[in-house]
Backbone as CSV, one residue per row, in Angstrom:
resi,resn,N_x,N_y,N_z,CA_x,CA_y,CA_z,C_x,C_y,C_z
1,UNK,139.275,110.248,90.073,139.008,108.942,90.665,137.526,108.636,90.473
2,UNK,137.239,107.460,89.945,135.843,107.044,89.832,135.478,106.184,91.042
3,UNK,134.221,105.769,91.107,133.745,105.050,92.289,134.438,103.701,92.467
4,UNK,134.717,103.005,91.375,135.398,101.703,91.462,136.802,101.892,92.036
5,UNK,137.489,102.944,91.596,138.821,103.240,92.127,138.757,103.603,93.608
6,UNK,137.719,104.326,94.001,137.540,104.695,95.414,137.316,103.453,96.269
7,UNK,136.552,102.497,95.753,136.317,101.239,96.483,137.631,100.486,96.656
8,UNK,138.393,100.387,95.570,139.685,99.700,95.633,140.611,100.381,96.636
9,UNK,140.669,101.699,96.604,141.531,102.459,97.524,141.107,102.239,98.981
10,UNK,139.812,102.316,99.254,139.332,102.131,100.624,139.649,100.725,101.128
11,UNK,139.556,99.735,100.243,139.920,98.350,100.619,141.401,98.251,100.960
12,UNK,142.233,98.903,100.144,143.680,98.874,100.388,144.029,99.539,101.711
13,UNK,143.370,100.647,101.999,143.609,101.333,103.271,143.176,100.453,104.432
14,UNK,142.001,99.820,104.315,141.520,98.931,105.378,142.507,97.788,105.600
15,UNK,143.008,97.218,104.523,143.964,96.109,104.631,145.298,96.573,105.212
16,UNK,145.650,97.839,104.990,146.939,98.356,105.454,146.907,98.958,106.844
17,UNK,145.739,99.006,107.468,145.651,99.560,108.819,146.435,98.671,109.775
18,UNK,147.079,99.312,110.742,147.866,98.563,111.735,146.953,97.604,112.495
19,UNK,147.505,96.476,112.879,146.729,95.442,113.585,146.119,95.963,114.871
20,UNK,146.784,96.923,115.514,146.264,97.456,116.771,145.271,98.603,116.547
21,UNK,144.991,98.941,115.270,144.058,100.027,114.972,142.823,99.469,114.264
22,UNK,142.000,98.784,115.024,140.784,98.182,114.445,139.803,99.240,113.948
23,UNK,139.809,100.388,114.587,138.885,101.457,114.185,139.160,101.879,112.739
24,UNK,140.427,101.982,112.381,140.797,102.358,111.013,140.249,101.343,110.013
25,UNK,140.483,100.077,110.269,140.012,99.020,109.365,138.490,99.012,109.296
26,UNK,137.839,99.137,110.450,136.373,99.135,110.493,135.803,100.296,109.684
27,UNK,136.361,101.485,109.885,135.849,102.672,109.178,136.003,102.540,107.670
28,UNK,137.132,102.016,107.234,137.339,101.881,105.786,136.521,100.731,105.201
29,UNK,136.316,99.665,105.980,135.409,98.599,105.530,133.988,99.144,105.389
30,UNK,133.569,99.987,106.335,132.241,100.616,106.266,132.151,101.496,105.026
31,UNK,133.205,102.243,104.755,133.245,103.097,103.569,133.113,102.265,102.295
32,UNK,133.803,101.135,102.242,133.692,100.231,101.086,132.236,99.812,100.901
33,UNK,131.567,99.440,101.993,130.162,99.033,101.908,129.278,100.130,101.348
34,UNK,129.465,101.350,101.844,128.659,102.476,101.354,128.935,102.767,99.882
35,UNK,130.201,102.714,99.513,130.550,102.976,98.116,129.987,101.905,97.186
36,UNK,130.008,100.642,97.629,129.427,99.570,96.807,127.916,99.740,96.691
37,UNK,127.281,100.172,97.766,125.836,100.434,97.715,125.538,101.571,96.739
38,UNK,126.339,102.625,96.807,126.171,103.750,95.885,126.414,103.315,94.447
39,UNK,127.424,102.501,94.231,127.727,102.001,92.891,126.542,101.208,92.329
40,UNK,125.947,100.341,93.153,124.797,99.542,92.705,123.610,100.442,92.405
41,UNK,123.384,101.444,93.242,122.271,102.367,93.017,122.466,103.127,91.713
42,UNK,123.677,103.607,91.493,123.952,104.371,90.279,123.842,103.500,89.032
43,UNK,124.170,102.222,89.167,124.055,101.315,88.021,122.590,101.081,87.665
44,UNK,121.733,101.107,88.681,120.304,100.866,88.452,119.583,102.101,87.951
45,UNK,120.064,103.286,88.354,119.367,104.512,87.981,120.382,105.644,87.838
46,UNK,120.369,106.330,86.698,121.282,107.467,86.530,121.004,108.548,87.592
47,UNK,122.050,109.222,88.008,121.946,110.246,89.039,120.924,111.329,88.672
48,UNK,120.880,111.712,87.417,119.943,112.754,86.986,118.492,112.319,87.220
49,UNK,118.221,111.039,86.964,116.852,110.515,87.164,116.511,110.469,88.646
50,UNK,117.457,110.070,89.475,117.228,110.045,90.925,116.944,111.452,91.445
51,UNK,117.677,112.433,90.946,117.448,113.823,91.358,116.069,114.297,90.894
52,UNK,115.698,113.939,89.683,114.388,114.312,89.145,113.264,113.737,90.015
53,UNK,113.387,112.477,90.405,112.372,111.854,91.251,112.330,112.481,92.639
54,UNK,113.496,112.796,93.195,113.544,113.438,94.513,112.855,114.794,94.472
55,UNK,113.093,115.570,93.430,112.442,116.880,93.292,110.931,116.736,93.113
56,UNK,110.515,115.744,92.337,109.079,115.510,92.142,108.423,115.132,93.470
57,UNK,109.095,114.319,94.262,108.542,113.933,95.566,108.432,115.149,96.483
58,UNK,109.463,115.972,96.524,109.431,117.173,97.361,108.296,118.108,96.949
59,UNK,107.999,118.155,95.656,106.945,119.034,95.142,105.560,118.398,95.233
60,UNK,105.485,117.164,95.753,104.196,116.487,95.872,103.667,115.959,94.551
61,UNK,104.556,115.726,93.581,104.136,115.259,92.262,104.457,113.799,92.006
62,UNK,104.972,113.086,93.018,105.374,111.703,92.821,104.340,110.772,93.433
63,UNK,103.874,109.822,92.636,102.882,108.851,93.088,103.413,107.458,92.769
64,UNK,103.341,106.558,93.729,103.721,105.174,93.494,102.433,104.396,93.279
65,UNK,102.277,103.847,92.089,101.064,103.115,91.755,101.129,101.701,92.320
66,UNK,99.989,101.188,92.736,99.933,99.857,93.323,99.818,98.764,92.270
67,UNK,99.508,99.146,91.057,99.448,98.180,89.963,99.828,98.913,88.687
68,UNK,99.856,98.188,87.583,100.199,98.818,86.315,99.092,98.558,85.293
69,UNK,99.154,99.279,84.203,98.180,99.106,83.135,98.194,97.647,82.694
70,UNK,97.022,97.087,82.483,96.759,95.706,82.084,96.771,94.711,83.244
71,UNK,97.060,95.180,84.474,96.938,94.289,85.631,95.466,94.030,85.906
72,UNK,95.191,92.899,86.525,93.835,92.578,86.970,93.743,92.899,88.451
73,UNK,92.670,93.595,88.826,92.385,93.851,90.235,91.002,93.300,90.534
74,UNK,90.687,93.178,91.806,89.439,92.545,92.226,88.671,93.514,93.109
75,UNK,87.449,93.797,92.703,86.621,94.768,93.410,85.430,94.071,94.046
76,UNK,85.191,94.407,95.297,83.992,93.904,95.976,82.847,94.832,95.563
77,UNK,81.848,94.238,94.962,80.698,94.999,94.462,79.499,94.722,95.351
78,UNK,78.880,95.777,95.805,77.723,95.659,96.681,76.572,96.413,96.034
79,UNK,75.539,95.685,95.662,74.371,96.306,95.046,73.167,96.065,95.957
80,UNK,72.284,97.016,95.992,71.104,96.916,96.852,70.292,95.666,96.523
81,UNK,69.973,94.914,97.549,69.161,93.718,97.375,69.931,92.492,96.920
82,UNK,71.237,92.599,96.774,72.049,91.465,96.330,73.191,91.235,97.312
83,UNK,73.619,90.000,97.394,74.794,89.684,98.207,76.023,90.253,97.503
84,UNK,76.993,90.742,98.272,78.221,91.270,97.654,78.923,90.184,96.838
85,UNK,79.572,90.596,95.778,80.332,89.666,94.959,81.573,90.362,94.435
86,UNK,82.472,89.566,93.879,83.759,90.096,93.415,83.755,90.184,91.898
87,UNK,84.203,91.331,91.401,84.317,91.563,89.957,85.789,91.752,89.620
88,UNK,86.227,91.108,88.540,87.587,91.323,88.039,87.574,92.553,87.146
89,UNK,88.547,93.430,87.346,88.718,94.600,86.482,90.123,94.560,85.911
90,UNK,90.234,94.865,84.644,91.550,94.976,84.019,91.855,96.457,83.904
91,UNK,92.940,96.853,84.505,93.314,98.260,84.509,93.652,98.687,83.084
92,UNK,92.722,99.372,82.459,92.828,99.689,81.036,93.797,100.835,80.751
93,UNK,93.919,101.775,81.689,94.782,102.921,81.439,95.212,103.565,82.748
94,UNK,96.113,104.480,82.655,96.668,105.139,83.828,95.611,105.932,84.587
95,UNK,94.703,106.563,83.885,93.654,107.341,84.561,92.774,106.454,85.436
96,UNK,92.502,105.255,84.980,91.700,104.314,85.763,92.448,103.947,87.049
97,UNK,93.730,103.673,86.939,94.526,103.317,88.115,94.536,104.466,89.115
98,UNK,94.847,105.659,88.652,94.894,106.823,89.540,93.529,107.072,90.173
99,UNK,92.474,106.919,89.401,91.127,107.131,89.923,90.747,106.148,91.015
100,UNK,91.335,104.970,90.988,90.983,103.944,91.975,91.973,103.859,93.129
101,UNK,93.001,104.682,93.135,94.046,104.598,94.162,93.465,104.627,95.576
102,UNK,92.508,105.474,95.827,91.965,105.601,97.184,91.115,104.392,97.584
103,UNK,90.762,103.546,96.640,89.902,102.382,96.925,90.695,101.128,97.278
104,UNK,92.005,101.122,96.946,92.824,99.943,97.231,92.830,99.664,98.728
105,UNK,92.609,98.409,99.051,92.573,97.995,100.454,91.219,98.174,101.108
106,UNK,90.306,98.842,100.413,88.946,99.045,100.929,87.983,98.120,100.177
107,UNK,87.799,98.382,98.892,86.966,97.488,98.090,87.635,97.085,96.779
108,UNK,88.902,97.451,96.614,89.694,97.037,95.458,90.985,96.399,95.975
109,UNK,91.316,95.225,95.418,92.450,94.450,95.907,93.270,93.908,94.745
110,UNK,94.536,93.628,95.024,95.437,93.140,93.992,95.253,91.654,93.699
111,UNK,94.677,90.907,94.652,94.447,89.481,94.427,93.014,89.117,94.821
112,UNK,92.509,88.080,94.198,91.168,87.586,94.549,91.142,87.144,96.010
113,UNK,92.222,86.521,96.459,92.294,86.043,97.844,92.128,87.208,98.829
114,UNK,92.789,88.320,98.563,92.644,89.498,99.438,91.201,89.989,99.449
115,UNK,90.570,90.011,98.290,89.175,90.460,98.203,88.262,89.514,98.971
116,UNK,88.468,88.210,98.814,87.641,87.228,99.528,87.820,87.360,101.042
117,UNK,89.049,87.552,101.501,89.303,87.718,102.932,88.637,88.990,103.458
118,UNK,88.685,90.060,102.679,88.048,91.314,103.092,86.537,91.144,103.199
119,UNK,85.939,90.369,102.280,84.493,90.124,102.346,84.151,89.353,103.614
120,UNK,84.968,88.369,103.980,84.717,87.577,105.194,84.814,88.455,106.436
121,UNK,85.861,89.255,106.509,86.119,90.080,107.686,85.026,91.138,107.899
122,UNK,84.591,91.745,106.800,83.626,92.837,106.940,82.182,92.394,106.756
123,UNK,81.973,91.118,106.638,80.598,90.639,106.450,80.017,91.072,105.119
124,UNK,80.850,91.150,104.113,80.385,91.542,102.785,81.279,92.580,102.183
125,UNK,81.806,93.474,103.026,82.783,94.462,102.586,82.300,95.349,101.465
126,UNK,83.179,96.117,100.972,82.887,96.991,99.850,82.083,98.192,100.252
127,UNK,81.963,99.116,99.325,81.183,100.320,99.529,79.881,100.170,98.760
128,UNK,78.887,100.907,99.178,77.643,100.927,98.405,77.946,101.511,97.041
129,UNK,77.477,100.856,96.020,77.754,101.331,94.666,76.479,101.464,93.893
């Protein structure tokens, strides 16, 4: 039996439950929902890949990046004797993204608007550079 057949079977059981046995119908309807969710997940990602990612996360090797290569980010730049200003950076490679991960939300932002708001809130924001 494959997952589609299991969904069909659970629907048939739910439909065939006696009218006075709402628990039976409810349980099988719930099962249909879970099976459809599993079916959608499996369609989006093969089971082997999901297992690989789960193992990487357990081992502390999984990182979710906040942007991708070639994205533009906005950094609040603070130089001695100058008012803080915003610089656009284009994420040139994966090492650059990983190197800046700890700066996101502090002096590096995904949008210019976020950077401008951070400058207003912190009276200039950013770290000494």
